[in-house]
PAZAPA-4460 file (N, C-alpha, C; in steps of 0.05 Angstrom, whole numbers, plus 32768, in hexadecimal, padded with zeros to 4 digits):
% residues 234
    n_x    n_y    n_z   ca_x   ca_y   ca_z    c_x    c_y    c_z   seq   type   mol
   77CD   9296   7EF8   77DD   92AA   7EEA   77DE   92C4   7EFA     1      M     A
   77F5   92CF   7EFE   77F7   92E6   7F0F   77EE   92FF   7F01     2      S     A
   77E4   9313   7F10   77DC   932D   7F05   77E8   9342   7F16     3      R     A
   7801   934A   7F0F   780E   9360   7F1E   7807   937A   7F12     4      H     A
   780B   938F   7F21   7804   93AA   7F17   781D   93BC   7F19     5      T     A
   7824   93C9   7F03   7839   93DD   7F04   782D   93F6   7F11     6      A     A
   783E   940B   7F13   7833   9423   7F1F   781B   942D   7F0F     7      S     A
   7807   9437   7F1E   77EE   943F   7F11   77F3   9454   7EFC     8      R     A
   7805   9466   7F01   780B   947B   7EEE   7815   9470   7ED4     9      R     A
   7828   945C   7ED5   7834   9450   7EBE   781F   9440   7EAE    10      D     A
   780E   9431   7EBD   77FA   9421   7EAF   77E6   9433   7EA1    11      V     A
   77DC   9448   7EAE   77C9   945B   7EA2   77D6   9468   7E89    12      L     A
   77EF   9470   7E8C   77FD   947D   7E76   77FF   946A   7E5F    13      A     A
   7805   9450   7E65   7808   943D   7E50   77EE   9438   7E41    14      G     A
   77D8   9437   7E50   77BE   9433   7E43   77B6   944B   7E32    15      L     A
   77BA   9463   7E3C   77B4   947A   7E2C   77C5   947C   7E13    16      L     A
   77DE   9475   7E16   77F0   9476   7DFF   77EA   9461   7DEA    17      A     A
   77DB   944D   7DF2   77D4   9437   7DDF   77BC   943E   7DCE    18      S     A
   77AE   9454   7DD3   7796   945A   7DC4   779D   945E   7DA7    19      L     A
   778D   9454   7D94   7793   9455   7D78   778E   9471   7D6C    20      P     A
   779D   9484   7D76   779C   949F   7D6C   77B8   94A8   7D65    21      L     A
   77BA   94BF   7D57   77D5   94CA   7D53   77E1   94CE   7D6E    22      A     A
   77FA   94C5   7D73   7807   94C7   7D8D   7807   94E3   7D98    23      P     A
   7804   94E4   7DB2   7802   94FE   7DC0   781A   9510   7DB9    24      L     A
   7815   9529   7DB5   782A   953C   7DB0   7830   9541   7D93    25      G     A
   7825   9531   7D81   782C   9534   7D65   781F   954C   7D59    26      H     A
   7807   9554   7D62   77F9   956B   7D56   7808   9584   7D5B    27      A     A
   7818   9585   7D71   7826   959D   7D78   7840   95A0   7D68    28      A     A
   7848   958B   7D5A   7861   958C   7D4B   785E   9580   7D30    29      A     A
   784F   958D   7D1E   784A   9582   7D04   7864   9580   7CF4    30      P     A
   7866   956A   7CE4   787E   9567   7CD3   787B   9578   7CBB    31      A     A
   7891   9581   7CB0   7891   9593   7C99   789A   9584   7C7F    32      T     A
   78A5   956C   7C82   78B0   955E   7C6B   789F   9545   7C64    33      D     A
   7887   9543   7C6F   7877   952B   7C69   787B   9514   7C7C    34      G     A
   7891   9515   7C8B   7897   9500   7C9F   7887   9506   7CB8    35      A     A
   7880   94F1   7CC6   7872   94F4   7CDF   7885   94F8   7CF6    36      R     A
   787C   9506   7D0B   788D   950B   7D23   7894   94F0   7D30    37      P     A
   78A9   94F0   7D41   78B0   94D8   7D4F   789B   94CF   7D63    38      P     A
   789A   94B6   7D6B   7886   94AD   7D7D   7889   94BA   7D99    39      P     A
   7872   94C1   7DA5   7872   94CF   7DBE   787C   94BE   7DD5    40      A     A
   7879   94A4   7DD4   7880   9493   7DEA   789A   9484   7DE7    41      T     A
   78A8   9488   7DD1   78C0   9479   7DCA   78D7   948B   7DC4    42      L     A
   78EF   9481   7DCA   7908   948F   7DC3   791C   947C   7DB7    43      R     A
   792E   9486   7DA7   7944   9475   7D9D   7954   946B   7DB6    44      K     A
   795A   9451   7DB6   7968   9445   7DCD   7982   9454   7DD2    45      A     A
   7988   9459   7DEB   79A0   9466   7DF3   79B8   9453   7DF2    46      G     A
   79D0   945F   7DF6   79E8   944F   7DF5   79EF   9443   7E11    47      N     A
   79E7   9451   7E26   79ED   9447   7E41   79DC   942F   7E47    48      A     A
   79E7   941D   7E57   79D7   9405   7E5E   79BC   940D   7E6A    49      P     A
   79A7   93FD   7E64   798D   9402   7E6F   7986   93EC   7E83    50      A     A
   7976   93F3   7E97   796D   93E0   7EAA   794F   93DE   7EA9    51      R     A
   7945   93C6   7EB1   7928   93C4   7EB3   791E   93D8   7EC8    52      V     A
   7904   93E0   7EC6   78FB   93F4   7ED8   78F4   93E8   7EF4    53      D     A
   78E9   93F8   7F05   78E4   93F0   7F21   78D0   93D9   7F22    54      A     A
   78BF   93D6   7F0E   78AB   93C0   7F0D   78B5   93A9   7EFB    55      D     A
   78CE   93AA   7EF3   78DA   9395   7EE4   78D6   9396   7EC6    56      G     A
   78C8   93AA   7EBC   78C2   93AB   7E9F   78DA   93B2   7E8E    57      F     A
   78DC   93A4   7E78   78F2   93A8   7E65   78EA   93BF   7E53    58      I     A
   78FA   93D4   7E51   78F3   93EC   7E42   7905   93F1   7E2A    59      R     A
   7916   93DF   7E23   7928   93E2   7E0C   7924   93CA   7DF9    60      R     A
   791E   93D0   7DE0   7918   93BB   7DCD   7921   93C3   7DB1    61      W     A
   7926   93AF   7DA1   7929   93B2   7D84   790E   93AA   7D77    62      L     A
   7904   93BB   7D66   78EA   93B6   7D59   78EE   93B8   7D3B    63      V     A
   78E3   93A5   7D2C   78E5   93A5   7D0F   78CC   93B3   7D04    64      L     A
   78CF   93C1   7CED   78B8   93CD   7CE0   78A2   93B8   7CDD    65      D     A
   7889   93C1   7CDE   7873   93AD   7CDD   7870   93A0   7CC2    66      P     A
   7867   9387   7CC3   7863   9377   7CAB   7845   9373   7CA7    67      I     A
   783A   9378   7C90   781E   9374   7C8B   7816   9357   7C8B    68      G     A
   7801   9350   7C9B   77F7   9335   7C9C   77D9   9336   7C9B    69      V     A
   77CC   931F   7C9C   77AF   931E   7C9A   77A0   932A   7CB1    70      G     A
   77AD   932B   7CC8   77A1   9337   7CDF   778E   9325   7CEF    71      G     A
   778C   930C   7CE7   777C   92F9   7CF6   778C   92EF   7D0E    72      R     A
   777F   92ED   7D25   778E   92E9   7D3E   7789   92CE   7D4B    73      L     A
   777D   92BB   7D3D   777A   92A1   7D48   7795   9292   7D47    74      T     A
   7798   927D   7D56   77B1   926F   7D57   77BB   9266   7D3C    75      A     A
   77AB   925A   7D2B   77B5   9251   7D10   77BF   9268   7D00    76      P     A
   77B0   927F   7CFF   77B9   9295   7CEE   77D2   92A2   7CF9    77      E     A
   77D4   92A5   7D14   77EC   92B0   7D20   7805   929F   7D1A    78      V     A
   7802   9285   7D1E   7818   9273   7D19   7821   9273   7CFB    79      E     A
   780D   9275   7CE9   7814   9276   7CCD   7822   928F   7CC6    80      A     A
   781A   92A6   7CD1   7827   92C0   7CCB   7843   92C0   7CD6    81      A     A
   7848   92B5   7CED   7863   92B4   7CF9   7875   92A2   7CE8    82      I     A
   786A   928B   7CDF   787A   9279   7CCF   7881   9286   7CB4    83      E     A
   786E   9294   7CA8   7873   92A0   7C8E   7886   92B8   7C90    84      R     A
   7884   92C7   7CA5   7894   92E0   7CA7   78AA   92DE   7CBC    85      W     A
   78B6   92C6   7CBF   78CB   92C2   7CD3   78E4   92D2   7CCB    86      Q     A
   78EF   92E0   7CDE   7907   92EF   7CDA   791F   92DB   7CDB    87      V     A
   7933   92DF   7CC9   794B   92CD   7CCA   795D   92D4   7CE1    88      P     A
   7958   92CA   7CF9   7968   92D0   7D10   7983   92C3   7D0E    89      W     A
   7997   92D0   7D19   79B3   92C7   7D18   79BB   92BD   7D34    90      D     A
   79B2   92A5   7D3A   79B8   9299   7D55   79AC   92AB   7D6A    91      G     A
   79BC   92B1   7D7F   79B2   92C2   7D94   79BB   92E0   7D90    92      D     A
   79C6   92E6   7D78   79CD   9301   7D73   79B5   9312   7D6D    93      A     A
   79B6   932C   7D75   79A1   933E   7D70   79A6   934D   7D56    94      L     A
   7991   9356   7D48   7996   9367   7D30   79A1   9382   7D39    95      P     A
   79AC   9391   7D27   79B7   93AB   7D2D   79A1   93C1   7D29    96      R     A
   79A3   93D6   7D38   7992   93ED   7D33   7997   93F7   7D17    97      D     A
   7982   93FA   7D07   7985   9404   7CEC   798A   93ED   7CD8    98      G     A
   798D   93D5   7CE1   7991   93BE   7CCF   7978   93BA   7CBE    99      Q     A
   797C   93B4   7CA5   7966   93AF   7C92   7965   9392   7C8B   100      V     A
   794C   9387   7C8C   7948   936B   7C83   7933   936B   7C6D   101      V     A
   7934   9357   7C5C   7920   9355   7C47   790F   933C   7C4C   102      E     A
   78F5   9341   7C4D   78E1   932B   7C50   78CB   932F   7C3C   103      L     A
   78C8   931A   7C2B   78B3   931B   7C17   78B4   9334   7C05   104      G     A
   78CC   933C   7BFF   78D0   9353   7BED   78CE   936E   7BFB   105      G     A
   78CA   936D   7C16   78C8   9386   7C25   78E3   938C   7C33   106      Q     A
   78EB   93A5   7C33   7903   93AD   7C42   78FA   93B9   7C5C   107      R     A
   7902   93AB   7C72   78F9   93B2   7C8D   7911   93B9   7C9E   108      L     A
   790E   93CD   7CAF   7924   93D7   7CBF   7920   93D2   7CDD   109      T     A
   7936   93CA   7CEB   7935   93C7   7D08   793A   93E1   7D15   110      W     A
   792D   93E6   7D2C   792F   93FF   7D3B   7933   93F9   7D59   111      H     A
   7949   9404   7D64   794E   9401   7D81   7940   9418   7D90   112      A     A
   792E   9410   7DA2   791C   9423   7DAE   791B   9420   7DCD   113      L     A
   7919   9437   7DDA   7912   9437   7DF7   78F6   9441   7DFA   114      D     A
   78E5   9433   7E09   78CA   943D   7E0E   78CA   944C   7E29   115      T     A
   78BB   9462   7E29   78B9   9472   7E41   78A5   9466   7E55   116      L     A
   7896   9452   7E4D   7882   9446   7E5E   7889   9429   7E63   117      L     A
   7878   941B   7E72   787E   93FF   7E78   7879   93EE   7E5F   118      Y     A
   7868   93F8   7E4C   7862   93E9   7E34   786F   93F8   7E1C   119      N     A
   7873   93E9   7E06   787D   93F5   7DED   7866   93F7   7DDA   120      L     A
   7860   9410   7DD2   7849   9416   7DC1   7850   9412   7DA4   121      N     A
   7847   93FC   7D99   784D   93F6   7D7D   783C   9407   7D6A   122      L     A
   7825   9410   7D73   7815   9422   7D63   7824   943C   7D5E   123      Y     A
   782F   9448   7D74   783F   9460   7D71   7857   945C   7D5F   124      H     A
   7865   9445   7D62   787C   943F   7D52   7875   943F   7D34   125      F     A
   7861   942F   7D2D   7859   942C   7D11   784E   9446   7D05   126      A     A
   783D   9454   7D15   7831   946D   7D0B   7847   9481   7D05   127      W     A
   785B   9484   7D16   7870   9498   7D12   7880   9492   7CF9   128      S     A
   7881   9479   7CF1   7890   9472   7CD9   787E   946F   7CC0   129      R     A
   7865   9479   7CC3   7852   9477   7CAC   784E   945B   7CA3   130      S     A
   784F   9448   7CB6   784B   942C   7CB0   782F   9423   7CB9   131      K     A
   7824   940E   7CAE   780A   9405   7CB6   780A   93FC   7CD3   132      P     A
   77F3   9400   7CE1   77F0   93F8   7CFD   77DC   93E2   7D00   133      T     A
   77CD   93DB   7CEC   77B9   93C6   7CED   77C1   93AF   7CDB   134      S     A
   77B9   9396   7CE2   77C0   937E   7CD3   77DE   937C   7CCE   135      N     A
   77ED   937D   7CE3   780A   937E   7CE1   7816   936B   7CF6   136      V     A
   782F   9363   7CF0   783F   9353   7D02   7858   9363   7D09   137      L     A
   785E   9365   7D23   7877   9373   7D2C   7889   935D   7D38   138      F     A
   78A3   935E   7D2F   78B7   934E   7D3D   78C6   9361   7D50   139      W     A
   78CC   9356   7D68   78DB   9366   7D7B   78EE   9353   7D8A   140      T     A
   7904   935E   7D95   7917   934E   7DA4   7928   9360   7DB6   141      C     A
   7934   9354   7DCA   7946   9362   7DDC   7957   934D   7DEA   142      T     A
   796B   9356   7DF9   797C   9344   7E09   797E   934E   7E25   143      A     A
   797B   933C   7E38   797B   9342   7E55   7994   9335   7E62   144      V     A
   79A3   9345   7E71   79BA   933B   7E80   79B1   9334   7E9C   145      E     A
   79B5   931B   7EA4   79AE   9312   7EBF   79C7   9310   7ED0   146      V     A
   79C9   931F   7EE7   79E2   9320   7EF6   79E8   9306   7F06   147      P     A
   79D3   92FA   7F11   79D7   92E1   7F20   79C1   92CD   7F19   148      T     A
   79C6   92B4   7F1D   79B2   92A0   7F16   7997   92A5   7F23   149      E     A
   7982   92A2   7F13   7967   92A6   7F1D   7957   928D   7F17   150      A     A
   794D   9280   7F2C   793D   9268   7F28   791F   926D   7F2A   151      R     A
   7910   925C   7F1C   78F3   925D   7F1D   78E7   9278   7F15   152      D     A
   78F4   9285   7F02   78EA   929F   7EF8   78D8   9299   7EDF   153      V     A
   78C8   92AC   7ED8   78B6   92AA   7EC1   78B7   92C4   7EB1   154      R     A
   78B9   92C1   7E96   78B5   92D8   7E85   7897   92DD   7E85   155      L     A
   7890   92F6   7E88   7874   92FE   7E8B   786E   9315   7E78   156      S     A
   7859   9313   7E68   7854   9327   7E53   7837   932E   7E51   157      I     A
   7832   9344   7E42   7817   934C   7E3A   781A   9356   7E1D   158      G     A
   7805   9353   7E0D   7807   935C   7DF2   77EB   9363   7DE7   159      S     A
   77EB   9376   7DD5   77D4   937E   7DC5   77DD   937C   7DA8   160      N     A
   77D7   9367   7D98   77C4   9353   7DA1   77D2   9338   7DA6   161      A     A
   77D1   9326   7D92   77DE   930C   7D95   77FC   930E   7D95   162      A     A
   7809   92FC   7DA3   7827   92FC   7DA3   7832   92E0   7DA9   163      S     A
   784A   92DB   7D9F   7859   92C3   7DA5   7875   92CC   7DAE   164      V     A
   7880   92BE   7DC3   7899   92C7   7DCF   78AD   92B0   7DD2   165      W     A
   78C7   92B7   7DCE   78DD   92A4   7DD1   78F1   92AF   7DE4   166      W     A
   78FD   929E   7DF4   7913   92A5   7E06   792A   9292   7E00   167      L     A
   7940   929E   7DF8   7958   928F   7DF1   7952   9279   7DDC   168      D     A
   7941   9281   7DC9   793A   926F   7DB3   7924   925B   7DB9   169      G     A
   791B   925A   7DD2   7906   9247   7DDA   78EB   9255   7DDC   170      Q     A
   78D7   924B   7DCF   78BC   9257   7DD0   78B1   9253   7DEC   171      R     A
   78A7   9269   7DF8   789E   9268   7E14   7882   9272   7E19   172      V     A
   7878   9283   7E07   785D   928F   7E0B   784F   9293   7DF0   173      I     A
   7835   928E   7DF0   7825   9295   7DD8   7809   929F   7DE1   174      A     A
   7801   92B6   7DD7   77E7   92C1   7DDC   77D9   92C5   7DC1   175      L     A
   77C0   92BD   7DBF   77B1   92C0   7DA6   7798   92D1   7DAA   176      Y     A
   778B   92D7   7D94   7772   92E5   7D93   7775   9303   7D9A   177      N     A
   7761   9312   7D95   7761   932F   7D9A   7761   9333   7DB8   178      D     A
   7773   9345   7DC2   7776   9349   7DDF   7784   9363   7DE4   179      R     A
   777F   936E   7DFB   778C   9386   7E05   77A6   937D   7E13   180      Q     A
   77B9   9390   7E16   77D1   938A   7E25   77CA   938A   7E43   181      T     A
   77CD   9373   7E50   77C9   9370   7E6C   77E4   9367   7E78   182      V     A
   77EC   9375   7E8D   7806   936D   7E9A   7804   9350   7EA4   183      I     A
   7819   9341   7E9D   781B   9325   7EA6   7805   9314   7E9A   184      D     A
   77FB   931B   7E82   77E6   930B   7E75   77EF   92F0   7E6D   185      D     A
   7808   92EE   7E65   7814   92D4   7E5D   782E   92D0   7E6C   186      G     A
   7832   92B8   7E77   784B   92B2   7E85   7857   9298   7E7B   187      V     A
   7871   9296   7E7C   787F   927E   7E74   787E   926A   7E8B   188      S     A
   7887   9252   7E85   788D   923F   7E9A   78A3   924A   7EAC   189      R     A
   78A7   923E   7EC3   78BD   9247   7ED4   78D8   923F   7EC9   190      R     A
   78EA   9252   7ECA   7904   924F   7EBC   791B   9255   7ED0   191      L     A
   7932   924B   7EC9   794B   9254   7ED7   795B   9264   7EC3   192      T     A
   7961   927D   7ECB   7971   928F   7EBA   798E   928E   7EC5   193      L     A
   79A0   9285   7EB5   79BC   9285   7EBD   79C7   92A2   7EBC   194      R     A
   79DD   92A7   7ECA   79E9   92C2   7EC7   79F2   92C6   7EAA   195      P     A
   79ED   92DE   7EA0   79F5   92E5   7E85   79DE   92EF   7E74   196      G     A
   79E1   92ED   7E5A   79CF   92F9   7E47   79B9   92E6   7E3E   197      R     A
   79A0   92F0   7E3D   7989   92E0   7E34   7979   92F1   7E20   198      H     A
   7973   92E5   7E09   7966   92F3   7DF3   7948   92ED   7DF3   199      V     A
   7938   9302   7DF2   791B   9300   7DEF   7913   9308   7DD3   200      I     A
   7903   92F9   7DC6   78F8   9300   7DAC   78DA   92FC   7DAD   201      R     A
   78CC   930D   7D9D   78AE   930A   7D9D   78A4   9313   7D82   202      A     A
   788D   9308   7D7B   787D   9311   7D64   7862   931A   7D6F   203      A     A
   785A   9333   7D69   7840   933E   7D71   7830   9343   7D58   204      I     A
   7817   9339   7D57   7806   933D   7D40   77EE   934D   7D49   205      I     A
   77E8   9362   7D3A   77D2   9374   7D40   77BD   9373   7D29   206      N     A
   77A4   9371   7D31   778F   9372   7D1D   7787   938E   7D16   207      G     A
   7782   939F   7D2A   777A   93BA   7D26   777A   93CA   7D3F   208      G     A
   777D   93E5   7D3D   777D   93F6   7D55   7798   93F6   7D63   209      G     A
   7797   93FB   7D7D   77AF   93FD   7D8D   77BF   93E3   7D8D   210      A     A
   77D9   93E5   7D91   77EA   93CE   7D93   7803   93D5   7DA3   211      T     A
   7809   93C4   7DB7   7820   93C8   7DC8   7827   93AE   7DD6   212      D     A
   783C   93AE   7DE6   7843   9396   7DF6   7854   939E   7E0E   213      F     A
   7856   938D   7E21   7868   9391   7E39   7873   9376   7E41   214      C     A
   788A   9376   7E4E   7897   935D   7E57   78A8   9362   7E6F   215      A     A
   78A9   934E   7E80   78BB   934F   7E98   78BF   9332   7EA2   216      R     A
   78D1   932E   7EB5   78D4   9315   7EC2   78C8   9316   7EDE   217      F     A
   78BC   92FF   7EE6   78B2   92FC   7F01   78C2   92E7   7F10   218      L     A
   78C7   92EC   7F2A   78D8   92D8   7F39   78C7   92C1   7F43   219      D     A
   78D3   92B0   7F54   78C5   9298   7F5D   78AC   929F   7F6E   220      A     A
   78AB   92B7   7F79   7894   92C0   7F88   7882   92D3   7F79   221      R     A
   7886   92D3   7F5E   7876   92E4   7F4C   787A   9302   7F51   222      D     A
   7891   9309   7F5A   7898   9326   7F5D   78A9   932E   7F45   223      R     A
   78A8   9347   7F3D   78B8   9350   7F26   78D6   934D   7F2C   224      P     A
   78E4   9343   7F18   7901   9341   7F19   790E   935B   7F11   225      V     A
   791C   9368   7F22   792A   9381   7F1C   7948   937C   7F1C   226      T     A
   7957   9391   7F16   7974   938D   7F16   797F   9381   7EFD   227      G     A
   796F   937E   7EE8   7978   9374   7ECF   7980   938A   7EBC   228      L     A
   7993   9385   7EAB   799C   9399   7E97   7993   9390   7E7C   229      T     A
   798B   93A4   7E6C   7980   939E   7E51   7991   93AB   7E3C   230      V     A
   7996   939C   7E26   79A6   93A7   7E10   799B   939E   7DF5   231      G     A
   79A2   93AD   7DE0   7998   93A5   7DC6   79AF   93A4   7DB2   232      V     A
   79C7   939E   7DBB   79DE   9399   7DAA   79E6   937C   7DAC   233      S     A
   79F2   9373   7D96   79FB   9357   7D95   7A15   9353   7DA5   234      S     A
***
């Protein structure tokens, strides 16, 4: 399994941003209406097309409000939580920013986000929305446009903590148990990506503390795939 390294500054920033504390900068801008300030490492997704960064990391995602689960991270508990709280996907279409879904009597909202770092900090996301950060399941998805056919590539991810990943509806990666986000911690089998749109979906389950994830594609020589465009509209 490959272990690539993004820029040291980005990796250090990502680790610091994952600490289970109120996100940096919030103390300087207290809210006056009871709402919490926006997350320090995230922004609402822009309208202009986004590209993966120089290290191939995907920085634009749709994230659903967290769902409370048991927080156990073994394979049976993770699989049971995913089966119970499966989102009703509409083929390869993505949900809309602001779209509300109902699961188990809960009204949950999708959010289109750009992360300023190589990883997307789910702790910052949930904290800013006054949502629970422990014993929760996060659904996330995005779409990647591939300009030319790419053979023998692999989807490569890291997550804190357990996660299961799908590419174009096919399950390709599963990580279980309590773990830190490590770049390229889980990789898919080698794939051929045709030119056009490819949808990535994932479920990330956190037991407690920090929680985040990262994802990119690696080429046949295990180098980051760059030149991809990322979108979150159907």
